[in-house]
N, CA, C and O atoms as CSV, one atom per row, in Angstrom:
chain,resi,resn,atom,element,x,y,z
A,1,MET,N,N,-61.074,12.990,65.415
A,1,MET,CA,C,-61.558,12.520,66.472
A,1,MET,C,C,-61.799,13.664,67.492
A,1,MET,O,O,-60.913,14.492,67.706
A,2,SER,N,N,-62.996,13.709,68.119
A,2,SER,CA,C,-63.435,14.783,68.910
A,2,SER,C,C,-63.329,14.275,70.507
A,2,SER,O,O,-63.562,13.110,70.830
A,3,SER,N,N,-62.954,15.296,71.430
A,3,SER,CA,C,-63.046,14.955,72.743
A,3,SER,C,C,-63.551,16.040,73.711
A,3,SER,O,O,-63.596,17.174,73.234
A,4,GLU,N,N,-63.909,15.896,74.896
A,4,GLU,CA,C,-64.468,16.863,75.965
A,4,GLU,C,C,-63.701,16.394,77.168
A,4,GLU,O,O,-63.341,15.229,77.334
A,5,THR,N,N,-63.470,17.425,78.023
A,5,THR,CA,C,-62.932,17.222,79.376
A,5,THR,C,C,-63.833,17.753,80.457
A,5,THR,O,O,-64.168,18.937,80.425
A,6,HIS,N,N,-64.184,17.067,81.274
A,6,HIS,CA,C,-65.219,17.299,82.435
A,6,HIS,C,C,-64.427,17.176,83.826
A,6,HIS,O,O,-63.831,16.135,84.103
A,7,VAL,N,N,-64.442,18.148,84.587
A,7,VAL,CA,C,-64.184,17.981,86.036
A,7,VAL,C,C,-65.184,17.415,86.715
A,7,VAL,O,O,-66.337,17.840,86.789
A,8,LEU,N,N,-64.644,16.237,87.323
A,8,LEU,CA,C,-65.762,15.475,88.330
A,8,LEU,C,C,-65.679,15.884,90.007
A,8,LEU,O,O,-66.680,16.228,90.635
A,9,PHE,N,N,-64.632,15.806,90.467
A,9,PHE,CA,C,-64.420,16.464,91.610
A,9,PHE,C,C,-63.379,17.494,91.511
A,9,PHE,O,O,-62.245,17.168,91.160
A,10,PRO,N,N,-63.720,18.907,91.838
A,10,PRO,CA,C,-62.722,19.907,91.514
A,10,PRO,C,C,-61.399,19.824,92.227
A,10,PRO,O,O,-61.370,18.985,93.128
A,11,LYS,N,N,-60.449,20.418,92.048
A,11,LYS,CA,C,-59.155,20.629,92.713
A,11,LYS,C,C,-59.443,21.524,93.881
A,11,LYS,O,O,-59.943,22.603,93.564
A,12,TYR,N,N,-59.236,21.313,95.199
A,12,TYR,CA,C,-59.159,20.083,95.768
A,12,TYR,C,C,-60.376,19.801,96.547
A,12,TYR,O,O,-61.028,20.691,97.092
A,13,THR,N,N,-60.661,18.589,96.591
A,13,THR,CA,C,-61.997,18.138,97.237
A,13,THR,C,C,-61.679,17.499,98.579
A,13,THR,O,O,-61.038,16.451,98.502
A,14,SER,N,N,-61.958,17.869,99.626
A,14,SER,CA,C,-61.723,17.015,100.992
A,14,SER,C,C,-63.019,16.281,101.274
A,14,SER,O,O,-64.124,16.767,101.028
A,15,ALA,N,N,-62.833,15.156,101.773
A,15,ALA,CA,C,-64.042,14.316,102.299
A,15,ALA,C,C,-63.482,13.383,103.422
A,15,ALA,O,O,-62.353,12.899,103.489
A,16,VAL,N,N,-64.498,13.245,104.260
A,16,VAL,CA,C,-64.494,12.417,105.603
A,16,VAL,C,C,-65.025,11.090,105.324
A,16,VAL,O,O,-65.997,10.897,104.593
A,17,GLY,N,N,-64.292,10.076,105.990
A,17,GLY,CA,C,-64.823,8.608,106.010
A,17,GLY,C,C,-65.295,8.355,107.237
A,17,GLY,O,O,-65.093,9.150,108.155
A,18,THR,N,N,-66.056,7.093,107.423
A,18,THR,CA,C,-66.420,6.627,108.486
A,18,THR,C,C,-65.888,5.117,108.824
A,18,THR,O,O,-65.245,4.501,107.974
A,19,ALA,N,N,-66.171,4.570,110.051
A,19,ALA,CA,C,-65.792,3.337,110.259
A,19,ALA,C,C,-66.293,2.362,109.238
A,19,ALA,O,O,-65.520,1.541,108.744
A,20,GLY,N,N,-67.529,2.420,108.910
A,20,GLY,CA,C,-68.159,1.599,107.959
A,20,GLY,C,C,-68.031,1.963,106.500
A,20,GLY,O,O,-68.621,1.262,105.679
A,21,GLY,N,N,-67.317,2.990,106.108
A,21,GLY,CA,C,-67.008,3.471,104.852
A,21,GLY,C,C,-68.321,4.589,104.410
A,21,GLY,O,O,-69.508,4.550,104.735
A,22,LYS,N,N,-67.665,5.451,103.652
A,22,LYS,CA,C,-68.629,6.565,103.209
A,22,LYS,C,C,-68.078,6.825,101.765
A,22,LYS,O,O,-66.910,7.126,101.519
A,23,SER,N,N,-69.156,6.657,100.777
A,23,SER,CA,C,-68.927,6.891,99.487
A,23,SER,C,C,-69.481,8.214,98.952
A,23,SER,O,O,-70.570,8.621,99.359
A,24,TYR,N,N,-68.755,8.908,98.039
A,24,TYR,CA,C,-69.077,10.232,97.422
A,24,TYR,C,C,-69.320,9.791,95.923
A,24,TYR,O,O,-68.647,8.914,95.382
A,25,TYR,N,N,-70.381,10.506,95.281
A,25,TYR,CA,C,-70.536,10.122,93.947
A,25,TYR,C,C,-70.645,11.676,92.976
A,25,TYR,O,O,-71.113,12.748,93.359
A,26,THR,N,N,-70.173,11.415,91.925
A,26,THR,CA,C,-70.270,12.682,91.009
A,26,THR,C,C,-71.652,12.662,90.254
A,26,THR,O,O,-72.109,11.556,89.967
A,27,PRO,N,N,-72.352,13.788,89.910
A,27,PRO,CA,C,-73.605,13.583,89.308
A,27,PRO,C,C,-73.326,12.868,88.171
A,27,PRO,O,O,-72.216,12.898,87.641
A,28,ALA,N,N,-74.417,12.112,87.684
A,28,ALA,CA,C,-74.374,11.261,86.620
A,28,ALA,C,C,-74.307,12.153,85.264
A,28,ALA,O,O,-74.765,13.294,85.191
A,29,TRP,N,N,-73.673,11.468,84.213
A,29,TRP,CA,C,-73.431,12.482,82.953
A,29,TRP,C,C,-73.805,11.490,81.931
A,29,TRP,O,O,-73.491,10.306,82.053
A,30,ASP,N,N,-74.577,12.018,80.764
A,30,ASP,CA,C,-74.801,11.358,79.776
A,30,ASP,C,C,-73.745,11.193,78.772
A,30,ASP,O,O,-73.290,12.193,78.217
A,31,VAL,N,N,-73.320,10.030,78.492
A,31,VAL,CA,C,-72.261,9.814,77.608
A,31,VAL,C,C,-72.435,8.982,76.438
A,31,VAL,O,O,-71.553,8.275,75.949
A,32,SER,N,N,-73.627,9.106,76.013
A,32,SER,CA,C,-74.202,8.259,74.951
A,32,SER,C,C,-73.533,8.718,73.604
A,32,SER,O,O,-73.373,7.846,72.750
A,33,ARG,N,N,-73.186,9.816,73.369
A,33,ARG,CA,C,-72.407,10.142,72.138
A,33,ARG,C,C,-71.048,9.720,72.218
A,33,ARG,O,O,-70.462,9.843,71.143
A,34,TRP,N,N,-70.392,9.283,73.106
A,34,TRP,CA,C,-69.013,9.132,73.249
A,34,TRP,C,C,-68.631,7.601,73.285
A,34,TRP,O,O,-69.296,6.829,73.975
A,35,LYS,N,N,-67.609,7.190,72.576
A,35,LYS,CA,C,-67.180,5.906,72.558
A,35,LYS,C,C,-66.218,5.345,73.695
A,35,LYS,O,O,-66.049,4.168,74.011
A,36,THR,N,N,-65.649,6.448,74.209
A,36,THR,CA,C,-64.613,5.928,75.402
A,36,THR,C,C,-64.513,7.224,76.576
A,36,THR,O,O,-64.343,8.429,76.392
A,37,VAL,N,N,-64.657,6.595,77.587
A,37,VAL,CA,C,-64.462,7.493,78.813
A,37,VAL,C,C,-63.383,7.174,79.500
A,37,VAL,O,O,-63.208,5.980,79.742
A,38,SER,N,N,-62.462,8.106,79.950
A,38,SER,CA,C,-61.223,7.948,80.936
A,38,SER,C,C,-61.270,8.937,81.966
A,38,SER,O,O,-61.113,10.144,81.782
A,39,ALA,N,N,-61.497,8.368,83.071
A,39,ALA,CA,C,-61.688,9.130,84.393
A,39,ALA,C,C,-60.225,9.096,85.216
A,39,ALA,O,O,-59.874,7.990,85.626
A,40,THR,N,N,-59.424,10.148,85.458
A,40,THR,CA,C,-58.416,10.201,86.100
A,40,THR,C,C,-58.569,10.691,87.382
A,40,THR,O,O,-59.068,11.813,87.470
A,41,VAL,N,N,-58.225,10.053,88.507
A,41,VAL,CA,C,-58.344,10.430,89.926
A,41,VAL,C,C,-56.951,10.530,90.728
A,41,VAL,O,O,-56.130,9.613,90.718
A,42,LEU,N,N,-56.788,11.623,91.356
A,42,LEU,CA,C,-55.490,11.718,92.118
A,42,LEU,C,C,-55.882,12.115,93.580
A,42,LEU,O,O,-56.552,13.081,93.946
A,43,LEU,N,N,-55.258,11.061,94.375
A,43,LEU,CA,C,-55.390,11.409,95.740
A,43,LEU,C,C,-54.256,12.258,96.193
A,43,LEU,O,O,-53.111,11.841,96.019
A,44,GLU,N,N,-54.487,13.525,96.815
A,44,GLU,CA,C,-53.552,14.429,96.988
A,44,GLU,C,C,-52.855,13.810,98.448
A,44,GLU,O,O,-51.658,13.558,98.579
A,45,ALA,N,N,-53.785,13.654,99.374
A,45,ALA,CA,C,-53.464,13.358,101.008
A,45,ALA,C,C,-54.477,12.605,101.504
A,45,ALA,O,O,-55.639,12.608,101.098
A,46,ALA,N,N,-53.927,11.828,102.567
A,46,ALA,CA,C,-54.941,11.197,103.559
A,46,ALA,C,C,-54.221,10.771,104.562
A,46,ALA,O,O,-53.018,10.524,104.475
A,47,PHE,N,N,-54.944,10.649,105.642
A,47,PHE,CA,C,-54.432,10.127,106.960
A,47,PHE,C,C,-53.817,8.812,106.694
A,47,PHE,O,O,-54.331,8.103,105.829
A,48,SER,N,N,-52.684,8.368,107.394
A,48,SER,CA,C,-52.118,7.167,107.039
A,48,SER,C,C,-52.980,6.040,107.164
A,48,SER,O,O,-52.751,5.155,106.340
A,49,THR,N,N,-53.940,5.819,107.994
A,49,THR,CA,C,-54.712,4.634,108.026
A,49,THR,C,C,-56.112,4.768,107.228
A,49,THR,O,O,-57.060,4.011,107.437
A,50,THR,N,N,-56.125,5.832,106.280
A,50,THR,CA,C,-57.348,5.917,105.523
A,50,THR,C,C,-57.274,5.125,104.306
A,50,THR,O,O,-56.217,5.150,103.674
A,51,THR,N,N,-58.293,4.393,103.871
A,51,THR,CA,C,-58.421,3.666,102.775
A,51,THR,C,C,-59.154,4.439,101.663
A,51,THR,O,O,-60.226,4.902,102.052
A,52,VAL,N,N,-58.863,4.682,100.440
A,52,VAL,CA,C,-59.480,5.634,99.603
A,52,VAL,C,C,-59.519,4.747,98.361
A,52,VAL,O,O,-58.449,4.306,97.943
A,53,ASN,N,N,-60.754,4.421,97.683
A,53,ASN,CA,C,-60.933,3.694,96.366
A,53,ASN,C,C,-61.713,4.508,95.530
A,53,ASN,O,O,-62.411,5.404,96.005
A,54,ALA,N,N,-61.649,4.252,94.198
A,54,ALA,CA,C,-62.314,4.814,93.109
A,54,ALA,C,C,-62.902,3.829,92.259
A,54,ALA,O,O,-62.308,2.762,92.107
A,55,GLN,N,N,-64.135,4.073,91.609
A,55,GLN,CA,C,-64.611,3.262,90.658
A,55,GLN,C,C,-65.656,4.004,89.649
A,55,GLN,O,O,-66.412,4.894,90.039
A,56,LEU,N,N,-65.616,3.606,88.521
A,56,LEU,CA,C,-66.623,4.247,87.735
A,56,LEU,C,C,-67.709,3.193,87.626
A,56,LEU,O,O,-67.516,1.977,87.652
A,57,GLU,N,N,-69.045,3.903,87.483
A,57,GLU,CA,C,-70.286,3.144,87.655
A,57,GLU,C,C,-71.072,3.555,86.454
A,57,GLU,O,O,-71.061,4.715,86.040
A,58,GLU,N,N,-71.770,2.569,85.886
A,58,GLU,CA,C,-72.638,2.946,84.628
A,58,GLU,C,C,-74.219,2.563,84.816
A,58,GLU,O,O,-74.599,1.780,85.687
A,59,SER,N,N,-75.004,3.148,83.982
A,59,SER,CA,C,-76.382,2.970,84.207
A,59,SER,C,C,-77.205,3.327,82.926
A,59,SER,O,O,-76.977,4.395,82.359
A,60,ALA,N,N,-78.157,2.464,82.453
A,60,ALA,CA,C,-79.043,2.797,81.334
A,60,ALA,C,C,-80.156,3.632,81.850
A,60,ALA,O,O,-80.820,4.248,81.017
A,61,ASP,N,N,-80.426,3.728,82.994
A,61,ASP,CA,C,-81.592,4.498,83.591
A,61,ASP,C,C,-81.427,5.358,84.550
A,61,ASP,O,O,-82.443,5.936,84.938
A,62,GLN,N,N,-80.238,5.655,85.139
A,62,GLN,CA,C,-79.918,6.492,86.300
A,62,GLN,C,C,-80.618,5.980,87.747
A,62,GLN,O,O,-80.569,6.632,88.790
A,63,GLU,N,N,-81.221,4.787,87.597
A,63,GLU,CA,C,-81.670,4.093,88.742
A,63,GLU,C,C,-81.013,2.986,89.246
A,63,GLU,O,O,-80.835,2.856,90.457
A,64,THR,N,N,-80.549,1.990,88.247
A,64,THR,CA,C,-79.856,0.972,88.805
A,64,THR,C,C,-78.363,1.062,88.034
A,64,THR,O,O,-78.146,1.118,86.823
A,65,TRP,N,N,-77.365,1.058,89.206
A,65,TRP,CA,C,-75.962,1.366,88.783
A,65,TRP,C,C,-75.241,-0.007,88.951
A,65,TRP,O,O,-75.600,-0.874,89.748
A,66,SER,N,N,-74.200,-0.096,88.117
A,66,SER,CA,C,-73.236,-1.183,88.041
A,66,SER,C,C,-71.781,-0.724,88.098
A,66,SER,O,O,-71.323,0.108,87.315
A,67,GLY,N,N,-71.125,-1.276,89.008
A,67,GLY,CA,C,-69.678,-0.894,88.925
A,67,GLY,C,C,-68.835,-1.326,87.749
A,67,GLY,O,O,-68.989,-2.506,87.437
A,68,ILE,N,N,-68.064,-0.698,87.102
A,68,ILE,CA,C,-67.271,-1.211,86.003
A,68,ILE,C,C,-65.851,-1.610,86.398
A,68,ILE,O,O,-65.085,-0.695,86.702
A,69,GLY,N,N,-65.415,-2.857,86.428
A,69,GLY,CA,C,-64.211,-3.542,86.762
A,69,GLY,C,C,-64.318,-3.461,88.242
A,69,GLY,O,O,-65.443,-3.471,88.741
A,70,VAL,N,N,-63.201,-3.377,89.037
A,70,VAL,CA,C,-63.102,-3.462,90.301
A,70,VAL,C,C,-62.664,-2.142,90.870
A,70,VAL,O,O,-61.982,-1.336,90.237
A,71,SER,N,N,-63.130,-1.951,92.201
A,71,SER,CA,C,-62.811,-0.681,92.745
A,71,SER,C,C,-61.219,-0.596,92.985
A,71,SER,O,O,-60.648,-1.514,93.574
A,72,THR,N,N,-60.600,0.401,92.566
A,72,THR,CA,C,-59.117,0.713,92.628
A,72,THR,C,C,-58.871,1.515,93.776
A,72,THR,O,O,-59.573,2.463,94.129
A,73,SER,N,N,-57.582,0.991,94.492
A,73,SER,CA,C,-57.065,1.559,95.563
A,73,SER,C,C,-56.153,2.740,95.270
A,73,SER,O,O,-55.134,2.611,94.591
A,74,LEU,N,N,-56.561,3.946,95.824
A,74,LEU,CA,C,-55.491,5.096,95.480
A,74,LEU,C,C,-54.528,5.250,96.382
A,74,LEU,O,O,-54.740,4.987,97.566
A,75,THR,N,N,-53.312,5.707,95.929
A,75,THR,CA,C,-52.214,6.080,96.623
A,75,THR,C,C,-51.857,7.353,96.598
A,75,THR,O,O,-51.800,7.820,95.460
A,76,ALA,N,N,-51.527,8.268,97.695
A,76,ALA,CA,C,-51.186,9.736,97.501
A,76,ALA,C,C,-50.237,9.897,96.483
A,76,ALA,O,O,-49.252,9.160,96.437
A,77,GLY,N,N,-50.450,10.875,95.578
A,77,GLY,CA,C,-49.426,11.225,94.536
A,77,GLY,C,C,-49.477,10.387,93.405
A,77,GLY,O,O,-48.751,10.682,92.456
A,78,ASN,N,N,-50.230,9.359,93.330
A,78,ASN,CA,C,-50.087,8.425,92.048
A,78,ASN,C,C,-51.576,8.471,91.405
A,78,ASN,O,O,-52.559,7.925,91.907
A,79,PRO,N,N,-51.560,9.204,90.231
A,79,PRO,CA,C,-52.782,9.381,89.465
A,79,PRO,C,C,-53.242,7.817,88.964
A,79,PRO,O,O,-52.406,6.992,88.594
A,80,VAL,N,N,-54.511,7.581,89.007
A,80,VAL,CA,C,-55.124,6.499,88.575
A,80,VAL,C,C,-56.138,6.672,87.399
A,80,VAL,O,O,-57.078,7.442,87.596
A,81,THR,N,N,-56.044,6.059,86.245
A,81,THR,CA,C,-57.095,6.219,85.162
A,81,THR,C,C,-57.880,5.151,85.036
A,81,THR,O,O,-57.398,4.018,85.022
A,82,LEU,N,N,-59.112,5.370,84.934
A,82,LEU,CA,C,-60.125,4.245,84.945
A,82,LEU,C,C,-60.826,4.514,83.568
A,82,LEU,O,O,-61.365,5.609,83.409
A,83,THR,N,N,-60.849,3.641,82.629
A,83,THR,CA,C,-61.318,3.617,81.245
A,83,THR,C,C,-62.533,2.624,81.164
A,83,THR,O,O,-62.597,1.560,81.780
A,84,LYS,N,N,-63.527,3.147,80.280
A,84,LYS,CA,C,-64.577,2.354,79.813
A,84,LYS,C,C,-64.967,2.668,78.394
A,84,LYS,O,O,-65.294,3.803,78.047
A,85,THR,N,N,-64.921,1.576,77.538
A,85,THR,CA,C,-65.287,1.794,76.109
A,85,THR,C,C,-66.770,1.318,75.980
A,85,THR,O,O,-67.325,0.422,76.616
A,86,ASP,N,N,-67.302,2.164,74.964
A,86,ASP,CA,C,-68.743,1.706,74.796
A,86,ASP,C,C,-69.673,1.634,76.166
A,86,ASP,O,O,-70.365,0.656,76.450
A,87,PRO,N,N,-69.589,2.627,76.827
A,87,PRO,CA,C,-70.455,2.597,78.192
A,87,PRO,C,C,-72.094,2.596,77.827
A,87,PRO,O,O,-72.507,2.784,76.683
A,88,LEU,N,N,-72.845,2.386,78.832
A,88,LEU,CA,C,-74.124,2.519,78.781
A,88,LEU,C,C,-74.315,4.049,78.810
A,88,LEU,O,O,-73.353,4.816,78.859
A,89,ARG,N,N,-75.653,4.477,78.778
A,89,ARG,CA,C,-75.771,5.952,78.689
A,89,ARG,C,C,-75.274,6.832,79.728
A,89,ARG,O,O,-74.908,7.961,79.401
A,90,TYR,N,N,-75.215,6.474,80.892
A,90,TYR,CA,C,-74.972,7.232,82.075
A,90,TYR,C,C,-73.815,6.769,82.804
A,90,TYR,O,O,-73.873,5.580,83.116
A,91,LEU,N,N,-72.663,7.468,83.198
A,91,LEU,CA,C,-71.673,7.178,84.096
A,91,LEU,C,C,-71.516,8.101,85.326
A,91,LEU,O,O,-71.808,9.297,85.296
A,92,ARG,N,N,-71.073,7.508,86.324
A,92,ARG,CA,C,-70.548,8.451,87.508
A,92,ARG,C,C,-69.368,7.727,87.967
A,92,ARG,O,O,-69.078,6.575,87.647
A,93,LEU,N,N,-68.648,8.570,88.818
A,93,LEU,CA,C,-67.465,8.174,89.564
A,93,LEU,C,C,-67.715,8.071,91.159
A,93,LEU,O,O,-68.095,9.022,91.842
A,94,LYS,N,N,-67.481,6.957,91.581
A,94,LYS,CA,C,-67.558,6.895,93.049
A,94,LYS,C,C,-66.160,6.860,93.830
A,94,LYS,O,O,-65.215,6.152,93.482
A,95,VAL,N,N,-66.159,7.607,94.789
A,95,VAL,CA,C,-64.947,7.535,95.617
A,95,VAL,C,C,-65.344,7.248,97.160
A,95,VAL,O,O,-66.070,7.983,97.830
A,96,SER,N,N,-64.762,6.093,97.588
A,96,SER,CA,C,-65.155,5.797,98.865
A,96,SER,C,C,-63.781,5.839,99.846
A,96,SER,O,O,-62.640,5.505,99.527
A,97,ILE,N,N,-64.267,6.367,101.168
A,97,ILE,CA,C,-63.167,6.688,102.009
A,97,ILE,C,C,-63.533,5.830,103.319
A,97,ILE,O,O,-64.628,6.014,103.850
A,98,THR,N,N,-62.769,5.041,103.762
A,98,THR,CA,C,-62.859,4.111,104.977
A,98,THR,C,C,-61.843,4.475,106.007
A,98,THR,O,O,-60.635,4.620,105.819
A,99,GLY,N,N,-62.576,4.614,107.236
A,99,GLY,CA,C,-61.741,4.787,108.297
A,99,GLY,C,C,-62.493,5.839,109.258
A,99,GLY,O,O,-62.682,6.988,108.858
A,100,ALA,N,N,-62.852,5.485,110.340
A,100,ALA,CA,C,-63.548,6.345,111.310
A,100,ALA,C,C,-62.742,7.811,111.514
A,100,ALA,O,O,-61.545,7.863,111.796
A,101,ASP,N,N,-63.469,8.813,111.354
A,101,ASP,CA,C,-62.873,10.090,111.585
A,101,ASP,C,C,-61.723,10.380,110.490
A,101,ASP,O,O,-60.882,11.212,110.827
A,102,LYS,N,N,-61.597,9.805,109.255
A,102,LYS,CA,C,-60.442,9.926,108.560
A,102,LYS,C,C,-60.736,10.746,107.430
A,102,LYS,O,O,-61.882,10.655,106.992
A,103,MET,N,N,-59.932,11.541,106.855
A,103,MET,CA,C,-60.143,12.401,105.746
A,103,MET,C,C,-59.004,12.236,104.572
A,103,MET,O,O,-57.839,11.855,104.682
A,104,ALA,N,N,-59.776,12.673,103.356
A,104,ALA,CA,C,-58.688,12.550,102.236
A,104,ALA,C,C,-59.102,13.604,101.458
A,104,ALA,O,O,-60.249,14.043,101.547
A,105,THR,N,N,-58.025,14.193,100.467
A,105,THR,CA,C,-58.132,15.253,99.536
A,105,THR,C,C,-57.777,14.684,98.169
A,105,THR,O,O,-56.702,14.122,97.962
A,106,PHE,N,N,-58.640,14.835,97.320
A,106,PHE,CA,C,-58.473,14.269,95.900
A,106,PHE,C,C,-59.143,15.201,95.050
A,106,PHE,O,O,-59.760,16.180,95.470
A,107,TRP,N,N,-58.980,14.803,93.543
A,107,TRP,CA,C,-59.452,15.595,92.544
A,107,TRP,C,C,-59.784,14.698,91.400
A,107,TRP,O,O,-59.042,13.716,91.391
A,108,ALA,N,N,-60.579,14.714,90.518
A,108,ALA,CA,C,-60.723,13.905,89.356
A,108,ALA,C,C,-61.432,14.685,88.130
A,108,ALA,O,O,-62.212,15.629,88.263
A,109,PHE,N,N,-61.072,14.191,87.086
A,109,PHE,CA,C,-61.423,14.589,85.732
A,109,PHE,C,C,-61.612,13.509,84.785
A,109,PHE,O,O,-61.134,12.381,84.909
A,110,ALA,N,N,-62.414,13.964,83.730
A,110,ALA,CA,C,-62.471,12.817,82.694
A,110,ALA,C,C,-62.517,13.253,81.254
A,110,ALA,O,O,-63.094,14.323,81.062
A,111,VAL,N,N,-62.096,12.725,80.360
A,111,VAL,CA,C,-61.957,12.823,79.051
A,111,VAL,C,C,-62.809,11.822,78.316
A,111,VAL,O,O,-62.714,10.611,78.516
A,112,LEU,N,N,-63.640,12.364,77.463
A,112,LEU,CA,C,-64.626,11.744,76.801
A,112,LEU,C,C,-64.196,11.691,75.172
A,112,LEU,O,O,-64.139,12.760,74.564
A,113,ARG,N,N,-63.977,10.770,74.664
A,113,ARG,CA,C,-63.568,10.598,73.082
A,113,ARG,C,C,-64.605,9.926,72.342
A,113,ARG,O,O,-65.271,9.002,72.811
A,114,SER,N,N,-64.755,10.459,71.024
A,114,SER,CA,C,-65.726,9.836,70.172
A,114,SER,C,C,-65.124,8.615,69.358
A,114,SER,O,O,-65.832,7.776,68.801
A,115,GLU,N,N,-63.781,8.608,69.351
A,115,GLU,CA,C,-63.219,7.371,68.754
A,115,GLU,C,C,-62.526,6.406,69.585
A,115,GLU,O,O,-62.062,5.381,69.085
């Protein structure tokens, strides 16, 4: 079984939310040769009233994106792993931050496996 690890958001990425919510996306990556993709996201810190969610998205053409499963709420210090088996050709990770003038610091990586 072969595998690769990719950094999605480097240690440590800080981002700011807005009252209506602000989403940050990784570049799309071609996962067509991989059977399973597992993305791990760790929220390091956030203001107490900040809501931070993560979700994998997939696309066959990089134009129309669909969320995989539900958006997962992140809690500081608790890594969350999102997994997709037999994904479409492209994947990306979306991290959303809600809260006017709120900030969160996080990082994420993915492990791609051939089996």
